[in-house]
N, C-alpha and C positions, 0 to 999 in steps of 0.2 A: 723737385727739379728733374727734368728729363735727363736720361742717361744716353749719351751718344753710343751708338752701336758700331762695332768693328766687324767688317765682313770677315767671315771665317777663312782661315788658310785652307788651301786645297791640299797641299802636301804638308803634313804635320807629324813627323816622327815623334815629337815630344808631347803629343796629345794624350789625354787621360784614357787609359784602358779600363779603369775602375768604373763600373756601371753606376755605382752610387754617387759618383761625382758628375754624372751627365746632367745637363740642364737644357731646357727648351731654348733659351737664348743666353748668350754670355758664357757658354761653356768652352772647354778646350778639346774639341773633337779631333779624332784621328781620321774621320770620314770612312772608317772601315765598316762595311756592311756585315755585321755579325748577327745572324738570325737566331742565334742561341743565347745571346747576351743582351737583353732588352731592358731598358729602364722603364719604358712605357709599354706595359704588357698588352694593352688594348690594341696596339698597332698590329699585332700578329693576326687577330681576327679580321681587322680592317683590310690588311694587305691581301689576305686570302679571298675575302669577299670581292674586293675590287678586281683581282686577277680573274676570278671566276665569272665576272660580269662582262668579260671581253665580247665585243660585237663589232660589226661593221655596218654602215648604213645600207649598203647594197643588198644585205640579207633580206630586206623588206621590199615586197612587191608593191609598187605604186601605180599599177595599171588601172585600178579602179579610180584612183585619185585623178588621173589624167582625164577620165571621163566626167568625174564629179565637178572638178574645179570650174569649168565654164558654166555649169548649171547651178552653182552656188547663188544664193541671194546676193544682191549687191552689198548688203550690210555684212554678210558672212565673208565675201571675197575681200572686202576692204579690211576687215579685222584680220583675216588670214595673212594678207600681205604685210600689214604693219607690225603684227606680232612677230612674224618671221624676221623682219628687219631688225627688230629690237633684240631678239634672241641671238641671232648670228653675230651681232656686234658685241654683246656682252660676253659670250663664250670666247670670242676672239680676244677680247680684252683680258679675260681670265688667263688664257694660255700665255699671254705676254707678261702678266703681272706675277704669277705664281713663282717664277724663278727669283724675283726680287725679294719675296718673303723667304724663300728657301736659303738665300745667301746668308741669312742671319739666324737661321734655326740651327742649333748646334747639337741636336739629337738626330743621329743618322737614321734611326728607324722612322722618325717622323718625316724626314726628308724623302725617304723612299715612297711614303704615301703621297707627298706633295708632287713628286715626279709622275706617279701614276695618274694623279688628278690632272696634271698638265696635259698628259697624253689624251686623257678622256675628253678634256675640253676641246682639243683639236678634232677628235671624232665628232663631237657635237656640232662644231662649226661645219664640218664636212657634211653632216647629215642634213643640215638646213640648206646647204648649197645643193645637195643631191635632190632635195624636195623641189627647190626652185628650178634646177636644170631639167627636171622631169616634167613639170607641169606648166612651165612658162616659156615663151619665146625669149631669145637672148636680150632684146631691148627691155622687156618687162622685168626680166630677172635683174638686170643692172639697176633699174629704177627702184625695185624693192630692196636690193642689197644695200643701196646707199641712201635710203630714205631717212636714216637716223641723223644725217647731217642737215636735212632740209625741214623736217617736221619738228616744230618747236617743242611739242610734248616729248618726243623721243630724245631730243637733244638735252632737254632739261633733266630728264631722268638719268641719262648717261653721264651728264656733267656732275651730278651729285656724287656718284661712285668714282668717276674718273678723276675728279679733283682730289678726293681723299687719297687715291692711289698716287697721284702726282705729288701731293704734299709730303708723302713718305720719301719719295725720290729726292726731294729738296731738303728734307729734315730727317736724316736717318737716325732717329732716336727711338727709345723704347715706347714713348707715349704715342708717337705717330704710327709705330708698328701695331700697337694695340688697337688703334682706330682702324687700321687697314684690316686687321683680323675681324673686327666687328662689321666693317663694310662688306667683307667677303661673306660673312655669315648672313647678312641681310640679302646680298645678291643671290646666294644659294638657297635661302630659306623663305624669302618673301617675294623678291622681284620677279621671278619666273612664273608665279603660280596662277595668276589670272589668265595668262597665256596658255598654260597647260589645261586649265579648265575649259577654255574655248575649244581646243582640239578634242578633248574628251566629249564635249557636248556635241560637236559635229558627228563623232563616231556613234554616239548613242542615238542620234537621229538618222543613222544609216548613210553618213556622208564621210568621205575622205578617211577610210579605215587605215590605209597605210601611213598617213601622216600621224594619226593618233598612236599607231604602234611605234613609230619612230620616237614620239614624245614619251611613251611609256618607258622605253629603254633609257632615254635621257633622264627622265624623272628618277628612275632607279639609281642611276649614277649620282644624280644631285643629292639623293638621300644619303649616300655614303659620304659625299663631300661635306654635307652639312654636319654629319656625325663627326667627321674629322675635325672641322673647325670648332665645333662645340667643345671637343675634348682638348684641343690646343688652348682655347681660351680658359678652360677650367684648370688646366695644368699651370698656365701662366699666372692665374690668380693665386695658386698655392705658392709659387716660387717668387713672384714679384708683386707682393701685396700693395706696394705703393702705386701700382697701376690700377688699383680697384678701391681707391678711397671713395667715400660717399659722393664727392663732387664728380669724380671721373665716372663712376657707375651711372650717375644721373646723365652725364653727357652721352654715354653709350645708349641709355634708354631713349634719349631724345633722337639719336640716330635711328633706332628701331622705329620710333614713331614717325619720323620723316619718311623712312622707307615704306611704312604702311600707307601713309597718306598719299605718297607718290604712286604706289601700286593701285590704290583705290581710284585716284584721279585718272590714271591711265586706263583702268578697266572701264570707267564711265565714258571716257573719250572713245576708246576703240571698240567697245562692245555695247555699252549703253543699254537701252531697252529695245533695240532693233534686231537682236539675234534671237530667234526662237529657242526657248529653253533656258535663256539667261536673262538677267536683269541687273540694274545698278544695285538694287538692294541685296541680291544674292552675292555679287562681287564684294560689296562692302562688308557683309557679315563674314564671308569666308576669309578675307584678308585680315580683318581684325582678329579673328580666331587664330590665324597663323601668327600674327604679331604677338598675341598672348603666349602661344605655344613656344615660339622661339625664345622669348624672354624668360618664361617659366622654366624651360629646359636648361637655362643657365643658372637656375636656382633662385629666381626672384619672383615677386608677386605679379599677378596679372596686371597688365596695363589698361585693358578694356574690360571692366566688370560686366558680366552677362554674356561674354563671348568666349567662355572657357571651352565650349564644345561646338563642333561645326553645325549641329542641327540635323534633323532627320531628312530635310529636303536636300542636304548636301552629301548624303551617304553614298550616292553614286560616284561622286568625285573621289571619295576615299577608296572605293572599290577599284576604280581605274588606276589610281596612283599607288596602290599597294604593291610594293616591289616583289613580294613573295607570293602573289596570286598566280593562279593558273587559269588561262582564258582560252576558250575555244574560238579559233579564228572563223568568222562568219563565212568568208569566201572560200576558205580552203578546208573547212570542217576538220581541223586537226588541233590537237592540244598543244599549246605553246607555253612552256614554262619560262617565265620572265626572270626568275632568279635561279641560278645554277648551283647556289650554295646557300645553306641556312646558317652559316657561321655567324652572321651578323643579324641580329633581330631588327626588323624594320619598324622602329618605333618613332619615326620622324614624320 
């Protein structure tokens, strides 16, 4: 039976100060941010990494992108526009939904991480708007920004995640919260990635370097968000084993598989075989690999046998998305360190 959740009190002088009694959900928190008294020690490294990752979109020069955008192939420009519409909506949704999760998390150190993630999602939304404002006239910008309401492929994908989030608002119990956590894990770990590959592919073909650099910063943040939700799910499995019965685990697996299939369908629709350097086959293999990795990182067996590794022809993607890499900027000939701290190993 699902357990109804009670939103934690804001001011709670009678909360538990004993760290051993702290729980991910259902605890009695004081809401005091005590950085020397942590139940979940992994949050310390996560917090420092996230703080060291601070950036603002305007740091990145998009002058070359302004020149490149009109010269993109029609297939590239179409994909650029639609992928941006998808990304800006989902990051906007994330910034609105994370406080709903935080309201029921009773570990203050985890809430600190969720608050930082919320801020970073706002930065991501701003970065996409900055890209559109820079390269597009106002009417084109608005068309791209709101395409998610009119394009049936976009709307269907957003509906899958959005309905899961809305269901928790209508049923505030631990089972629906667990599904929201898995949905967030899918969004952060699967949903964005064919889009990221598209921008990296443009960059390796000498196009839109500023856009790719924006995406690398975003990708770095998403890696930490993914790490955060993986740990929250794993801690919840220890504390609330009734949420991880074989039947419920199977339902989470089906969510992962749905996310994979939606991302593959999206990649086929928006990229297809018309963008130089990419193909439907490459998108399919990469997203199945990611689905395997996300599920296996939670401690389960591979969903898609034969896709446990990305493959040699996808090594360039891994190089672009590696949060701790150092890249020489082609146009400025300077070394740019994308990670300012090595506190968190980038194994996602």
